[in-house]
N, C-alpha and C positions, 0 to 999 in steps of 0.2 A: 504493498500499500505507500503510494508514494506522497507526497503533499507537493504543491507546486512552488516553486523556488520562490514566488515572490512572497507568499503565504508564509514561507519559513525563514524567510529573513525579518519579515516584518515581525514573525512572531519572536524572532530572536532581537531585534531591534531595540537596544535599549530607550527607558520611556523618556522626551523630553521636559526638562523642568520647565514648567510657566511659573514660575512665582513672582514675577516681575507682573504678569497679568492680572492674577491674581491679587497681588499687594497692592491693586490700583483701581480695579475695580468693583465699584459701589455694593454690589451683589454678596460680594465675602465681606462685607462687613459687619453685616448682622447675624445675630446667633442661630443657629441651624433649627431647622422646625423639626418635627420629629418623621415627617415625610424626607428630609436631607438624609437626617443621620436612615434610618429605613433604607434609605436608596444607596446609600455609601457602604452599611454596614452588613444589608441582607440581601440586596437586588445584585449589586455585584455578584456577588458569589454565588448567586444561584443561574445566574447569566451564564456565567464560568462553566458550572456545571453542567448545563445545558448543551453548550460546545462540546467540551469533552464528552459528554456521553452517549452525543453524537457520533463524535468521532469513536468512542467505543464500540459502538454497537455497530459502522460500517467494519474494526477491525475483527468484529465477532465475527460477522458475517463469512470473513474471509477467512477466517479460522476454520469455521464449519467448512469451506470447500476445500480443507487440507492445507492453504497457505502456512507454511510454518515460520515464516517471516513478521507475518501478521500477530500471533500467537505474542510475541516482544511486544508491539507495541500495543496489544491489549492488556497485557499486562502494567506496560510503563500508564498508560490513561486509565487504571484500576487505580492504581496509585493516588497519581495526582484527581484524580476524584475526590478522595477521602479529604482535604486539604478544604475544598468551599465547603464539601459538606457540612464537614467540624464545624469549619464559622456561620453555618445556618444551625445548624441543631444550639449551637452554642448563645444565638444571640436571636433566635426566635423559639417561638413553639410548633412552627412545622412541624411537621408529620405525616408519611407517607399513611394513606389510606387505599384499601382496595379499590381499583373502576367501578365495581357495583356499586358501594356504596359512593364513591365520588359523585357517577350519573347521577346520584337520589336524592343527594345535596342538590346539585344543579337543578334539576329538576323541582324538586320541593322550592327554592328559589323562585324560577320562572313560575311558578303556578303563583308564590303570593304575590311576586308583582305584579300577573295578572292583571289578582282580584285588588291590589290598590289598585290601579288602572280602572278597572271597574266602578270601581266606588269612589274615587276622587273624580273620574272625569268622564262619569256614567256613558263610557263609550260598549 
């Protein structure tokens, strides 16, 4: 499983410091809101984990086809997923739920929203 060269270079490139911009931009002078903290501490790690998970699934598919080189990628990605996962578990109360239960929660939420709409808007 090969990663395109451009993406590999971007992944290895050091982050560019933007301290001058942050120091002079007035939006950074205010205290962080709960939403800001959640975005920075949980959502970023969640997005990282989603991307790593997609790569892990691709590597797993290649392993299932007998590609032994993909096994190393699968193992490496598994190890990299544990970091963001630990951040999410430590900073939030998220927990995995079975798909059937998750679908039930979503369906009940939809029914509640539709009921609210009927009561409030008379539609």
